[in-house]
gemmi code that builds the backbone of each chain (N, CA, C; Angstrom):
import gemmi

chains = {
    "A": [
        ("UNK", (35.474, -94.140, 36.335), (34.959, -94.852, 35.502), (35.589, -93.508, 34.355)),
        ("UNK", (36.536, -93.989, 33.583), (36.441, -92.074, 32.777), (35.512, -92.497, 31.283)),
        ("UNK", (35.656, -91.782, 30.791), (34.538, -91.443, 29.662), (35.757, -90.959, 28.228)),
        ("UNK", (36.520, -91.752, 28.549), (37.447, -90.902, 27.240), (37.141, -91.531, 25.785)),
        ("UNK", (36.216, -90.321, 24.966), (36.367, -90.732, 23.665), (37.602, -91.074, 22.703)),
        ("UNK", (37.154, -92.343, 22.127), (38.466, -93.120, 21.356), (39.029, -92.142, 20.155)),
        ("UNK", (40.107, -92.776, 19.848), (40.867, -91.138, 19.207), (41.292, -92.505, 17.588)),
        ("UNK", (41.784, -92.046, 16.306), (41.898, -92.685, 15.599), (43.102, -91.669, 14.563)),
        ("UNK", (44.514, -92.326, 13.974), (45.317, -91.771, 13.685), (45.169, -91.369, 12.199)),
        ("UNK", (45.348, -90.182, 11.774), (45.898, -89.928, 10.293), (46.410, -89.633, 9.794)),
        ("UNK", (47.011, -90.150, 8.954), (47.900, -89.320, 8.343), (47.892, -89.039, 6.601)),
        ("UNK", (48.843, -87.897, 6.513), (48.507, -87.817, 5.482), (50.197, -87.694, 4.238)),
        ("UNK", (48.826, -88.440, 3.440), (50.538, -89.095, 3.002), (51.368, -87.843, 2.156)),
        ("UNK", (50.746, -87.092, 1.685), (51.605, -85.733, 0.874), (52.419, -84.317, 1.697)),
        ("UNK", (51.505, -84.713, 2.824), (52.681, -83.768, 3.743), (53.619, -84.851, 5.317)),
        ("UNK", (52.872, -86.130, 4.964), (53.769, -86.670, 6.114), (53.253, -86.189, 7.542)),
        ("UNK", (51.920, -85.214, 7.467), (51.357, -84.737, 9.357), (50.649, -85.807, 9.539)),
        ("UNK", (51.029, -86.079, 10.666), (50.214, -86.412, 11.795), (49.143, -86.178, 12.233)),
        ("UNK", (48.111, -86.733, 12.617), (47.027, -86.473, 13.339), (46.110, -87.492, 13.824)),
        ("UNK", (45.897, -87.379, 15.174), (45.441, -87.943, 16.175), (43.662, -87.364, 16.849)),
        ("UNK", (43.044, -87.992, 16.085), (41.299, -87.351, 16.304), (40.479, -87.981, 16.449)),
        ("UNK", (39.332, -87.168, 17.235), (38.512, -87.985, 18.800), (37.012, -88.216, 17.074)),
        ("UNK", (37.089, -89.206, 17.371), (36.201, -90.567, 16.926), (34.787, -89.227, 17.165)),
        ("UNK", (33.420, -89.146, 15.727), (32.057, -88.318, 16.491), (31.964, -90.075, 16.719)),
        ("UNK", (30.411, -88.999, 17.394), (29.579, -90.389, 17.796), (28.755, -91.032, 16.317)),
        ("UNK", (28.559, -90.686, 15.040), (28.428, -91.238, 14.149), (29.244, -92.222, 14.160)),
        ("UNK", (30.597, -92.038, 14.474), (31.705, -92.853, 13.921), (31.388, -94.093, 15.078)),
        ("UNK", (31.322, -93.629, 16.241), (31.126, -94.450, 17.269), (30.211, -95.082, 17.192)),
        ("UNK", (29.149, -94.841, 16.926), (27.702, -95.724, 16.196), (28.018, -97.105, 15.307)),
        ("UNK", (29.173, -96.324, 14.720), (28.863, -97.451, 13.281), (30.620, -97.869, 13.841)),
        ("UNK", (30.968, -97.979, 14.710), (32.052, -99.106, 15.251), (31.375, -99.987, 15.704)),
        ("UNK", (29.856, -99.796, 16.784), (29.349, -100.665, 17.610), (28.041, -101.337, 16.502)),
        ("UNK", (27.766, -100.550, 15.739), (27.486, -101.902, 14.462), (28.304, -102.974, 13.767)),
        ("UNK", (29.243, -102.981, 13.067), (30.398, -103.018, 12.488), (30.524, -104.422, 13.567)),
        ("UNK", (30.424, -103.777, 14.665), (30.730, -105.359, 15.955), (29.760, -106.402, 15.958)),
        ("UNK", (29.061, -106.060, 15.894), (27.341, -106.985, 15.950), (27.564, -107.379, 14.531)),
        ("UNK", (27.569, -106.782, 13.855), (27.932, -107.559, 11.999), (28.759, -109.113, 11.882)),
        ("UNK", (29.897, -108.337, 12.797), (30.970, -109.098, 12.652), (30.936, -110.557, 13.365)),
        ("UNK", (30.344, -110.346, 14.830), (29.785, -111.326, 15.257), (28.800, -111.965, 14.607)),
        ("UNK", (27.878, -111.809, 13.651), (27.310, -112.473, 13.234), (27.630, -113.077, 11.812)),
        ("UNK", (28.456, -112.582, 11.657), (29.100, -112.948, 10.553), (29.804, -114.486, 10.895)),
        ("UNK", (30.857, -113.900, 11.830), (31.657, -114.955, 12.163), (31.108, -116.559, 12.311)),
        ("UNK", (30.075, -115.707, 13.191), (28.913, -116.935, 13.727), (28.503, -117.891, 12.675)),
        ("UNK", (28.233, -117.257, 11.705), (27.851, -117.777, 10.709), (28.729, -118.636, 9.961)),
        ("UNK", (29.598, -118.215, 9.951), (30.525, -118.852, 8.454), (31.256, -120.211, 9.516)),
        ("UNK", (31.642, -120.144, 11.244), (31.345, -121.146, 11.692), (30.835, -122.481, 11.694)),
        ("UNK", (29.801, -122.104, 12.033), (28.594, -122.807, 11.661), (28.308, -123.801, 10.610)),
        ("UNK", (28.468, -122.616, 9.185), (28.644, -123.096, 8.074), (29.650, -124.063, 8.328)),
        ("UNK", (30.726, -123.731, 8.523), (32.426, -125.004, 8.354), (31.965, -126.060, 9.169)),
        ("UNK", (30.869, -126.234, 10.651), (31.555, -126.840, 11.118), (29.906, -128.204, 10.575)),
        ("UNK", (28.674, -127.745, 10.260), (27.771, -128.032, 9.483), (28.837, -129.168, 8.253)),
        ("UNK", (29.542, -127.933, 6.992), (30.308, -129.570, 6.241), (30.740, -130.457, 6.939)),
        ("UNK", (31.841, -130.315, 7.788), (32.707, -131.185, 8.563), (32.010, -132.150, 8.880)),
        ("UNK", (29.920, -131.788, 9.834), (29.485, -133.369, 10.165), (29.131, -134.293, 8.530)),
        ("UNK", (28.868, -132.878, 8.314), (28.442, -134.329, 6.672), (29.444, -134.791, 6.456)),
        ("UNK", (30.713, -133.966, 5.862), (31.328, -135.105, 5.681), (31.690, -136.535, 6.639)),
        ("UNK", (32.071, -136.342, 8.184), (32.358, -137.446, 8.709), (30.981, -138.417, 8.663)),
        ("UNK", (29.762, -138.125, 8.594), (28.341, -138.835, 8.267), (28.735, -139.135, 6.571)),
        ("UNK", (29.393, -139.024, 5.934), (29.103, -139.062, 4.627), (30.580, -140.398, 4.728)),
        ("UNK", (31.539, -139.925, 5.206), (32.497, -141.396, 5.250), (32.043, -142.659, 5.825)),
        ("UNK", (31.428, -142.170, 7.306), (30.669, -143.399, 7.618), (29.897, -144.569, 6.526)),
        ("UNK", (28.776, -144.132, 6.105), (27.727, -144.546, 5.455), (28.772, -145.097, 4.559)),
        ("UNK", (29.812, -144.626, 3.554), (30.816, -144.963, 2.954), (31.040, -146.570, 3.602)),
        ("UNK", (31.831, -146.342, 4.223), (32.655, -147.707, 4.773), (31.688, -148.718, 5.699)),
        ("UNK", (30.194, -148.402, 5.828), (29.252, -149.134, 5.680), (28.727, -149.384, 5.146)),
        ("UNK", (28.677, -149.047, 3.654), (27.983, -149.599, 2.371), (26.604, -149.351, 2.565)),
        ("UNK", (26.423, -148.034, 2.983), (25.139, -147.035, 3.313), (24.635, -146.591, 2.496)),
        ("UNK", (23.275, -145.849, 1.832), (23.678, -144.861, 0.970), (23.605, -143.551, 1.434)),
        ("UNK", (23.998, -142.594, 0.641), (23.868, -141.527, 1.218), (23.254, -140.129, 0.562)),
        ("UNK", (22.730, -139.163, 1.826), (22.061, -138.480, 1.171), (22.122, -137.434, 0.032)),
        ("UNK", (21.622, -136.720, -0.175), (22.138, -135.952, -1.091), (23.091, -134.314, -1.095)),
        ("UNK", (22.960, -134.307, 0.425), (24.034, -133.235, 0.951), (25.443, -134.207, 1.486)),
        ("UNK", (25.555, -135.571, 1.708), (26.253, -135.222, 2.001), (27.143, -136.042, 0.767)),
        ("UNK", (26.594, -136.506, -0.138), (27.071, -136.844, -1.424), (27.777, -135.341, -2.263)),
        ("UNK", (26.969, -134.402, -1.958), (27.622, -133.036, -2.716), (29.124, -133.023, -1.989)),
        ("UNK", (29.258, -133.774, -0.333), (30.565, -133.034, -0.072), (31.565, -133.757, -0.713)),
        ("UNK", (31.104, -134.592, -1.835), (32.376, -136.039, -1.657), (32.382, -135.506, -3.295)),
        ("UNK", (31.573, -134.735, -4.142), (31.813, -134.200, -5.877), (32.118, -132.936, -5.253)),
        ("UNK", (33.592, -133.240, -5.783), (33.933, -131.890, -6.684), (33.396, -131.101, -8.174)),
    ],
    "B": [
        ("UNK", (59.748, -100.716, -6.202), (58.258, -100.651, -4.488), (59.436, -99.753, -3.643)),
        ("UNK", (58.265, -98.398, -3.498), (58.796, -97.170, -2.238), (57.653, -97.121, -0.784)),
        ("UNK", (58.348, -97.182, -0.093), (57.396, -96.399, 1.011), (56.821, -95.137, 0.643)),
        ("UNK", (55.438, -95.077, 1.195), (55.045, -93.776, 1.204), (55.434, -93.415, 2.728)),
        ("UNK", (54.901, -94.091, 3.285), (54.464, -94.218, 4.440), (53.748, -95.022, 5.217)),
        ("UNK", (54.467, -94.942, 7.118), (54.399, -96.556, 7.878), (53.557, -95.603, 9.462)),
        ("UNK", (52.615, -95.880, 9.762), (52.196, -95.722, 11.079), (51.999, -96.855, 12.345)),
        ("UNK", (53.076, -96.760, 12.861), (53.009, -97.347, 13.988), (51.877, -97.151, 15.846)),
        ("UNK", (51.187, -97.563, 15.855), (50.081, -97.037, 17.152), (51.636, -96.824, 18.487)),
        ("UNK", (50.971, -95.999, 18.752), (51.627, -95.945, 19.706), (51.291, -96.246, 21.364)),
        ("UNK", (51.645, -95.641, 22.768), (50.276, -96.458, 24.054), (48.885, -95.898, 23.690)),
        ("UNK", (47.927, -96.738, 24.588), (46.755, -96.381, 24.704), (46.689, -96.763, 23.283)),
        ("UNK", (46.855, -97.054, 22.247), (45.852, -97.993, 21.135), (45.338, -96.745, 20.464)),
        ("UNK", (45.019, -96.784, 19.351), (44.134, -96.036, 17.959), (42.792, -96.910, 17.845)),
        ("UNK", (41.865, -96.371, 17.320), (40.544, -96.889, 17.023), (41.149, -97.577, 14.950)),
        ("UNK", (41.438, -96.541, 14.637), (41.911, -96.912, 13.444), (43.205, -96.208, 13.054)),
        ("UNK", (43.728, -96.535, 11.335), (45.013, -96.243, 10.974), (44.335, -95.443, 9.777)),
        ("UNK", (44.357, -94.745, 9.196), (44.047, -93.820, 7.816), (45.292, -93.383, 7.248)),
        ("UNK", (45.637, -93.404, 5.857), (45.860, -93.127, 5.017), (45.479, -92.382, 3.949)),
        ("UNK", (45.623, -90.699, 4.610), (45.121, -89.544, 3.327), (45.685, -89.351, 2.739)),
        ("UNK", (45.269, -88.505, 1.751), (45.803, -87.827, 0.731), (47.283, -88.656, -0.188)),
        ("UNK", (46.590, -89.847, -0.554), (47.542, -91.071, -1.058), (47.913, -90.003, -2.286)),
        ("UNK", (49.179, -89.795, -2.603), (50.024, -89.273, -3.921), (49.643, -90.379, -5.280)),
        ("UNK", (49.037, -89.738, -6.724), (48.833, -90.477, -7.247), (49.526, -90.331, -8.861)),
        ("UNK", (50.879, -91.003, -7.584), (52.263, -91.218, -8.813), (52.666, -92.239, -9.183)),
        ("UNK", (52.026, -93.021, -8.665), (51.748, -94.551, -8.845), (51.065, -95.210, -9.653)),
        ("UNK", (51.519, -96.643, -9.869), (50.689, -97.164, -10.720), (49.816, -98.078, -9.976)),
        ("UNK", (50.372, -98.874, -8.467), (49.552, -100.057, -7.728), (50.380, -99.748, -6.359)),
        ("UNK", (49.357, -99.871, -5.666), (49.368, -99.896, -4.214), (49.956, -101.005, -3.383)),
        ("UNK", (50.371, -101.090, -2.213), (50.582, -101.960, -1.314), (50.327, -101.907, 0.041)),
        ("UNK", (49.133, -102.562, 1.095), (49.539, -101.729, 2.096), (50.194, -103.210, 2.924)),
        ("UNK", (50.811, -102.950, 4.060), (51.338, -104.282, 4.684), (50.845, -103.585, 5.935)),
        ("UNK", (50.343, -105.067, 6.706), (50.098, -104.495, 8.061), (50.643, -106.014, 8.953)),
        ("UNK", (50.686, -104.774, 10.833), (50.640, -105.746, 11.538), (50.218, -105.504, 12.846)),
        ("UNK", (49.128, -106.189, 12.697), (48.400, -105.725, 13.945), (47.681, -106.860, 15.215)),
        ("UNK", (47.102, -106.100, 15.731), (46.566, -106.406, 17.544), (45.484, -105.689, 17.946)),
        ("UNK", (44.671, -106.168, 18.484), (43.111, -105.496, 18.633), (43.385, -106.340, 19.838)),
        ("UNK", (42.002, -105.347, 20.585), (41.853, -105.610, 22.182), (40.725, -106.502, 22.703)),
        ("UNK", (40.474, -107.013, 21.401), (39.447, -107.984, 21.210), (39.605, -108.728, 22.403)),
        ("UNK", (38.787, -109.826, 23.330), (39.367, -110.732, 24.065), (39.269, -112.165, 23.240)),
        ("UNK", (39.641, -112.226, 22.091), (39.254, -113.451, 21.864), (40.648, -113.423, 21.048)),
        ("UNK", (41.254, -114.524, 20.615), (42.651, -114.783, 19.356), (42.798, -114.571, 18.383)),
        ("UNK", (41.104, -114.210, 17.677), (41.170, -114.034, 16.181), (40.643, -112.284, 15.565)),
        ("UNK", (41.371, -111.529, 15.382), (40.326, -110.216, 15.158), (39.622, -110.060, 13.424)),
        ("UNK", (39.183, -109.862, 13.315), (38.499, -109.422, 11.906), (38.766, -107.989, 11.876)),
        ("UNK", (39.062, -107.727, 10.550), (39.404, -105.998, 10.148), (39.138, -105.712, 8.851)),
        ("UNK", (38.517, -104.367, 8.830), (38.078, -103.907, 7.420), (38.727, -102.364, 6.853)),
        ("UNK", (39.019, -102.952, 5.530), (39.670, -101.474, 4.971), (38.419, -101.558, 3.849)),
        ("UNK", (39.242, -99.474, 3.979), (37.928, -98.894, 3.133), (38.800, -97.616, 2.507)),
        ("UNK", (38.461, -98.123, 1.483), (38.467, -96.861, 0.583), (37.207, -95.646, 0.705)),
        ("UNK", (38.505, -94.467, 0.367), (38.142, -93.330, 0.421), (36.456, -92.812, 1.292)),
        ("UNK", (36.548, -93.336, 2.373), (35.479, -93.133, 3.566), (34.580, -93.980, 2.858)),
        ("UNK", (34.677, -94.885, 2.316), (33.027, -95.545, 1.860), (32.951, -96.895, 2.823)),
        ("UNK", (31.634, -96.796, 3.123), (31.427, -96.868, 4.250), (29.739, -97.808, 3.967)),
        ("UNK", (29.288, -97.765, 2.612), (28.380, -98.390, 1.997), (29.024, -99.714, 1.240)),
        ("UNK", (27.920, -100.504, 1.013), (28.204, -101.991, 1.216), (28.484, -102.217, -0.741)),
        ("UNK", (29.464, -101.715, -0.890), (30.184, -101.629, -2.204), (31.643, -102.870, -2.545)),
        ("UNK", (31.436, -103.271, -1.093), (32.155, -104.102, -1.161), (32.061, -105.856, -1.310)),
        ("UNK", (32.629, -106.160, -1.971), (32.572, -107.883, -2.107), (33.733, -108.728, -1.881)),
        ("UNK", (33.636, -110.323, -2.218), (34.986, -110.979, -1.832), (34.402, -111.857, -1.918)),
        ("UNK", (35.786, -113.342, -2.432), (35.518, -114.510, -2.596), (36.957, -114.947, -1.142)),
        ("UNK", (36.389, -115.712, -0.523), (37.793, -116.148, 0.508), (37.455, -117.753, 0.530)),
        ("UNK", (39.029, -117.864, 0.881), (38.886, -119.382, 1.485), (39.920, -119.071, 2.841)),
        ("UNK", (39.267, -119.097, 3.990), (39.672, -119.267, 5.255), (39.875, -120.651, 6.066)),
        ("UNK", (41.031, -120.952, 6.476), (41.473, -121.769, 7.782), (41.482, -121.388, 8.753)),
        ("UNK", (41.377, -122.094, 9.677), (41.283, -121.306, 11.627), (42.561, -122.493, 12.305)),
        ("UNK", (42.828, -123.035, 11.731), (44.087, -124.484, 12.458), (43.156, -125.172, 12.748)),
        ("UNK", (41.340, -125.135, 12.593), (40.818, -126.984, 12.992), (39.623, -126.902, 11.881)),
        ("UNK", (39.750, -126.317, 11.034), (38.450, -126.168, 10.240), (39.100, -124.925, 8.785)),
        ("UNK", (38.175, -125.236, 7.647), (37.812, -124.402, 6.628), (37.049, -124.295, 5.700)),
        ("UNK", (36.673, -122.979, 5.327), (36.155, -123.088, 5.118), (35.635, -121.442, 3.608)),
        ("UNK", (34.680, -120.954, 2.747), (34.731, -120.772, 2.308), (33.729, -119.620, 1.988)),
        ("UNK", (34.282, -118.352, 1.683), (32.743, -117.646, 1.996), (32.894, -116.875, 0.585)),
        ("UNK", (31.563, -115.747, 0.419), (31.878, -114.897, -0.828), (30.649, -114.034, 0.014)),
        ("UNK", (30.424, -112.639, -0.082), (29.578, -112.259, 0.748), (30.202, -110.189, -0.270)),
        ("UNK", (28.959, -109.344, 0.273), (28.392, -108.079, 0.230), (29.354, -107.677, 1.511)),
        ("UNK", (30.023, -106.936, 1.459), (30.026, -105.864, 2.731), (30.345, -104.433, 2.973)),
        ("UNK", (30.899, -103.767, 3.930), (30.440, -102.540, 3.593), (32.433, -102.279, 4.221)),
        ("UNK", (33.014, -103.323, 3.078), (34.624, -102.629, 3.760), (35.156, -104.023, 2.868)),
        ("UNK", (36.398, -103.941, 3.274), (37.284, -105.548, 2.623), (37.740, -105.983, 4.233)),
        ("UNK", (37.554, -106.817, 4.139), (37.252, -107.401, 5.479), (38.751, -108.373, 5.604)),
        ("UNK", (39.280, -108.820, 6.568), (40.789, -110.100, 6.980), (40.620, -110.742, 8.313)),
        ("UNK", (40.647, -111.723, 8.031), (40.713, -112.386, 9.730), (42.571, -112.263, 10.169)),
        ("UNK", (43.195, -111.770, 9.674), (44.247, -112.002, 10.065), (44.647, -110.752, 10.790)),
        ("UNK", (43.850, -110.245, 11.783), (44.638, -109.685, 13.115), (44.337, -110.813, 14.239)),
        ("UNK", (45.348, -110.341, 15.031), (45.389, -111.645, 16.554), (44.379, -110.504, 17.741)),
        ("UNK", (43.591, -111.216, 18.451), (42.953, -110.332, 19.324), (43.404, -110.921, 20.483)),
        ("UNK", (43.606, -109.931, 21.754), (44.657, -110.327, 22.954), (44.247, -111.159, 23.652)),
        ("UNK", (43.539, -111.967, 23.190), (44.056, -113.175, 23.924), (45.161, -114.310, 23.123)),
        ("UNK", (45.769, -114.154, 22.243), (46.434, -114.391, 21.197), (48.176, -114.552, 22.375)),
        ("UNK", (48.731, -116.042, 21.999), (50.126, -115.502, 22.535), (50.596, -114.068, 22.300)),
        ("UNK", (50.888, -113.764, 24.034), (51.635, -112.417, 24.069), (52.668, -111.947, 22.853)),
        ("UNK", (52.563, -110.633, 22.824), (53.685, -110.356, 21.762), (52.986, -110.745, 20.379)),
        ("UNK", (52.226, -111.180, 19.756), (52.437, -111.873, 18.481), (51.126, -110.437, 17.444)),
        ("UNK", (51.672, -110.961, 16.529), (50.404, -110.065, 15.585), (50.326, -110.362, 14.460)),
        ("UNK", (48.873, -110.220, 13.945), (48.795, -110.516, 12.513), (49.782, -110.341, 11.401)),
        ("UNK", (49.208, -110.540, 10.298), (50.282, -110.190, 9.359), (49.539, -110.574, 7.991)),
        ("UNK", (49.414, -109.005, 7.118), (48.758, -109.070, 5.880), (48.801, -108.482, 5.308)),
        ("UNK", (48.668, -108.381, 3.748), (49.369, -108.038, 2.572), (48.032, -107.425, 1.800)),
        ("UNK", (47.903, -106.454, 1.401), (46.678, -106.289, 0.478), (47.402, -105.343, -0.616)),
        ("UNK", (47.612, -105.972, -2.024), (47.207, -105.489, -3.119), (46.540, -104.346, -3.517)),
        ("UNK", (46.985, -103.711, -4.184), (45.788, -102.847, -5.163), (46.202, -101.925, -6.499)),
        ("UNK", (45.666, -103.020, -7.258), (45.729, -102.463, -8.484), (45.100, -101.801, -9.368)),
        ("UNK", (46.221, -100.714, -10.215), (45.204, -99.609, -11.379), (44.121, -99.089, -9.705)),
        ("UNK", (45.014, -98.169, -8.976), (44.192, -97.486, -7.688), (43.606, -95.966, -7.954)),
        ("UNK", (44.738, -95.775, -9.112), (44.025, -94.325, -10.086), (42.726, -94.779, -11.093)),
        ("UNK", (42.210, -95.853, -11.496), (41.330, -96.381, -12.432), (40.805, -95.486, -12.527)),
        ("UNK", (39.173, -95.588, -13.374), (38.279, -95.029, -13.114), (37.093, -96.113, -13.471)),
        ("UNK", (36.886, -97.169, -12.576), (36.730, -98.140, -12.742), (36.291, -99.098, -11.724)),
        ("UNK", (35.719, -99.947, -11.470), (35.457, -100.776, -10.098), (37.093, -101.043, -10.228)),
        ("UNK", (37.155, -101.689, -8.542), (38.969, -102.039, -8.133), (39.129, -103.475, -7.946)),
        ("UNK", (39.364, -104.024, -8.494), (39.387, -105.688, -7.499), (41.002, -105.156, -6.841)),
        ("UNK", (41.324, -106.334, -5.931), (42.082, -106.062, -4.972), (42.336, -107.521, -4.187)),
        ("UNK", (43.517, -107.943, -4.313), (44.217, -109.268, -3.327), (44.469, -109.103, -2.380)),
        ("UNK", (44.125, -110.150, -1.511), (44.990, -110.156, -0.081), (45.229, -111.685, 0.511)),
        ("UNK", (46.044, -111.521, 1.273), (46.601, -112.989, 2.326), (46.670, -112.327, 3.509)),
        ("UNK", (46.752, -113.384, 4.386), (47.323, -113.236, 5.392), (46.757, -113.914, 6.474)),
        ("UNK", (47.512, -113.954, 7.507), (47.385, -115.062, 8.898), (48.057, -114.375, 10.659)),
        ("UNK", (46.677, -114.596, 11.065), (47.322, -114.120, 12.353), (48.279, -114.953, 13.246)),
        ("UNK", (49.279, -114.953, 14.085), (50.104, -115.332, 14.390), (49.810, -115.981, 16.186)),
        ("UNK", (49.358, -117.286, 16.452), (49.313, -117.982, 17.762), (49.891, -118.943, 17.963)),
        ("UNK", (50.439, -119.946, 19.330), (50.818, -120.615, 19.679), (49.914, -121.269, 19.840)),
        ("UNK", (49.158, -121.667, 19.379), (47.669, -122.478, 19.502), (47.007, -122.952, 18.637)),
        ("UNK", (46.277, -123.736, 18.256), (45.132, -124.949, 17.402), (44.841, -123.187, 16.735)),
        ("UNK", (44.613, -122.235, 17.079), (43.197, -121.179, 16.576), (44.352, -120.775, 15.741)),
        ("UNK", (44.441, -120.265, 15.133), (45.512, -119.262, 14.345), (44.738, -119.481, 12.685)),
        ("UNK", (44.341, -118.433, 12.178), (43.547, -118.307, 10.994), (43.911, -117.782, 9.735)),
        ("UNK", (43.945, -118.298, 8.555), (44.435, -117.602, 7.238), (43.958, -117.199, 6.717)),
        ("UNK", (44.290, -116.397, 5.789), (42.913, -116.431, 5.009), (43.073, -115.965, 3.143)),
        ("UNK", (42.764, -116.043, 2.288), (43.389, -115.315, 1.276), (41.870, -114.808, 0.356)),
        ("UNK", (42.076, -114.698, 0.030), (40.538, -113.776, -0.654), (41.142, -112.229, -2.169)),
        ("UNK", (40.066, -112.722, -2.623), (39.736, -111.368, -3.542), (38.523, -110.769, -3.083)),
        ("UNK", (38.988, -109.412, -3.521), (37.904, -108.491, -3.177), (37.680, -107.370, -4.619)),
        ("UNK", (36.718, -106.712, -4.310), (36.176, -105.488, -5.425), (35.452, -105.002, -4.528)),
        ("UNK", (35.506, -103.071, -5.088), (35.148, -101.974, -4.361), (34.917, -101.576, -5.517)),
        ("UNK", (33.234, -101.236, -5.610), (32.486, -101.218, -6.778), (33.031, -99.432, -6.942)),
        ("UNK", (33.758, -98.603, -6.523), (33.363, -96.965, -6.622), (34.766, -97.237, -7.431)),
        ("UNK", (34.540, -96.462, -8.780), (35.237, -95.328, -9.600), (35.704, -94.667, -9.411)),
        ("UNK", (36.139, -93.910, -8.296), (36.985, -92.779, -8.216), (38.761, -93.495, -7.907)),
        ("UNK", (39.199, -92.677, -7.738), (40.592, -92.740, -7.583), (40.734, -92.792, -6.129)),
        ("UNK", (41.202, -94.051, -5.637), (41.567, -93.777, -4.073), (42.577, -92.987, -3.838)),
        ("UNK", (41.938, -92.299, -2.972), (43.162, -91.176, -2.528), (42.959, -91.092, -0.611)),
        ("UNK", (42.196, -92.411, -0.234), (42.776, -92.820, 1.609), (41.991, -94.283, 1.872)),
        ("UNK", (42.579, -94.747, 2.526), (42.708, -96.019, 3.002), (42.272, -95.868, 4.401)),
        ("UNK", (41.800, -96.763, 5.044), (41.547, -96.669, 6.760), (41.302, -98.052, 6.805)),
        ("UNK", (42.262, -98.621, 7.930), (41.981, -100.015, 8.476), (41.313, -99.678, 9.774)),
        ("UNK", (40.493, -101.008, 10.317), (40.314, -100.859, 11.274), (39.569, -102.489, 11.471)),
        ("UNK", (39.730, -102.159, 13.849), (38.955, -103.877, 14.214), (37.536, -103.757, 13.721)),
        ("UNK", (36.943, -105.332, 13.964), (35.849, -104.808, 13.792), (35.403, -105.356, 15.171)),
        ("UNK", (35.529, -106.395, 15.951), (35.376, -106.624, 16.428), (36.022, -105.614, 17.962)),
        ("UNK", (37.230, -105.384, 18.231), (37.653, -104.711, 19.039), (37.699, -103.442, 18.651)),
        ("UNK", (38.517, -102.512, 19.566), (37.787, -101.680, 19.543), (38.813, -100.390, 19.257)),
        ("UNK", (40.184, -101.261, 19.594), (41.574, -100.502, 19.544), (42.438, -101.177, 18.578)),
        ("UNK", (43.343, -100.789, 18.097), (44.681, -101.465, 17.861), (45.682, -101.269, 18.810)),
        ("UNK", (45.998, -102.389, 19.218), (47.158, -102.372, 20.971), (48.328, -101.472, 19.962)),
        ("UNK", (49.220, -100.739, 21.179), (50.436, -100.240, 20.876), (51.272, -101.338, 20.084)),
        ("UNK", (52.078, -100.774, 18.951), (53.442, -101.256, 18.203), (52.382, -101.882, 17.459)),
        ("UNK", (51.293, -102.133, 16.834), (50.535, -102.223, 15.660), (51.240, -101.599, 14.829)),
        ("UNK", (51.599, -101.679, 12.835), (51.764, -100.782, 12.271), (51.053, -101.554, 11.401)),
        ("UNK", (51.454, -100.143, 9.816), (50.912, -100.396, 9.183), (51.614, -99.668, 8.401)),
        ("UNK", (52.021, -99.888, 6.629), (52.769, -98.734, 6.221), (52.549, -99.155, 4.461)),
        ("UNK", (51.785, -98.455, 3.541), (51.476, -97.885, 2.795), (52.690, -98.135, 1.978)),
        ("UNK", (52.915, -98.974, 0.697), (54.241, -98.570, -0.674), (53.228, -98.397, -1.790)),
        ("UNK", (54.062, -97.794, -2.480), (53.499, -97.185, -3.754), (54.384, -97.464, -4.835)),
        ("UNK", (53.869, -98.651, -6.183), (54.622, -99.091, -7.101), (54.480, -98.788, -8.496)),
        ("UNK", (55.919, -98.542, -8.709), (55.565, -97.441, -10.499), (55.883, -98.546, -11.294)),
        ("UNK", (55.362, -97.560, -12.376), (55.111, -98.430, -13.881), (57.189, -98.325, -14.080)),
        ("UNK", (56.964, -99.212, -15.065), (58.817, -99.750, -15.448), (58.731, -98.445, -17.127)),
        ("UNK", (59.865, -97.833, -16.970), (59.884, -96.725, -18.272), (59.538, -97.060, -18.916)),
        ("UNK", (58.909, -98.505, -19.751), (58.114, -98.392, -21.252), (56.832, -98.159, -21.008)),
        ("UNK", (56.125, -97.464, -19.396), (55.045, -97.665, -19.398), (54.006, -98.835, -19.480)),
        ("UNK", (54.440, -100.082, -19.446), (54.082, -101.277, -19.285), (54.699, -102.356, -18.285)),
        ("UNK", (55.626, -102.605, -17.748), (55.760, -102.692, -16.937), (56.297, -102.330, -15.780)),
        ("UNK", (55.861, -103.344, -14.341), (55.786, -102.790, -13.671), (57.504, -103.666, -12.728)),
        ("UNK", (57.835, -102.439, -11.900), (58.913, -102.901, -11.462), (59.491, -102.622, -10.169)),
        ("UNK", (60.174, -102.914, -9.619), (60.481, -102.335, -8.257), (61.471, -101.433, -8.141)),
        ("UNK", (61.996, -100.124, -7.179), (62.769, -99.397, -7.754), (63.715, -99.589, -5.954)),
    ],
}
model = gemmi.Model(1)
for chain_id, residues in chains.items():
    chain = gemmi.Chain(chain_id)
    for i, (resn, *xyz) in enumerate(residues, 1):
        res = gemmi.Residue()
        res.name, res.seqid = resn, gemmi.SeqId(i, " ")
        for name, pos in zip(("N", "CA", "C"), xyz):
            atom = gemmi.Atom()
            atom.name, atom.element = name, gemmi.Element(name[0])
            atom.pos, atom.b_iso = gemmi.Position(*pos), 0.0
            res.add_atom(atom)
        chain.add_residue(res)
    model.add_chain(chain)
structure = gemmi.Structure()
structure.add_model(model)
structure.setup_entities()
């Protein structure tokens, strides 16, 4: 098992000099925090999209059946 | 539009790509990326940061499609995000593509940017996004970093190119050269 330190590439746009630099511990820690946040954001976004799709399906079914819609269901149909 | 610099990730990958010391000789900037990360999933979210600012100083409004659903969102973040990179379980040898347009990058006001992108995948799950972004920083943009959020590396052959847009000779018209 290796403990290689991840690296980043930095290019100086004025000089064209390219450097490959090791991440600092602070940068490594921040990257871990970014990954956790991304997981939370993605989960929330997909959950919200799924909930909206379910509401639309329910609203459509009720409309076809002539049943009253809830406020949330109606909101999915009104722009 | 002039290419300022291009970075192509080599063997072993890199955790981020940074364009530093961006010249102040242009009117606008464009970043074009072709990216694939080592995340064990089909989609990778990525983050752009300006001048190394990792604070919650960015926000966006987005329309996003996943191939099977769509949603919109608008949140404050610590970078300009995009869902337009592939993870490492997407179709082999495919890369996500996106463009980030940064008008008036030398402005002493907050910066608004726009972005569109899609990750390529020979499957239902293929995300696209269009986004309007804002960075509250008032300093001229002199560095841009792009980082994968879930994965730890941009894989080999990922590329990012920074372009500069020049104002026209009358000082008001943006032209390409």
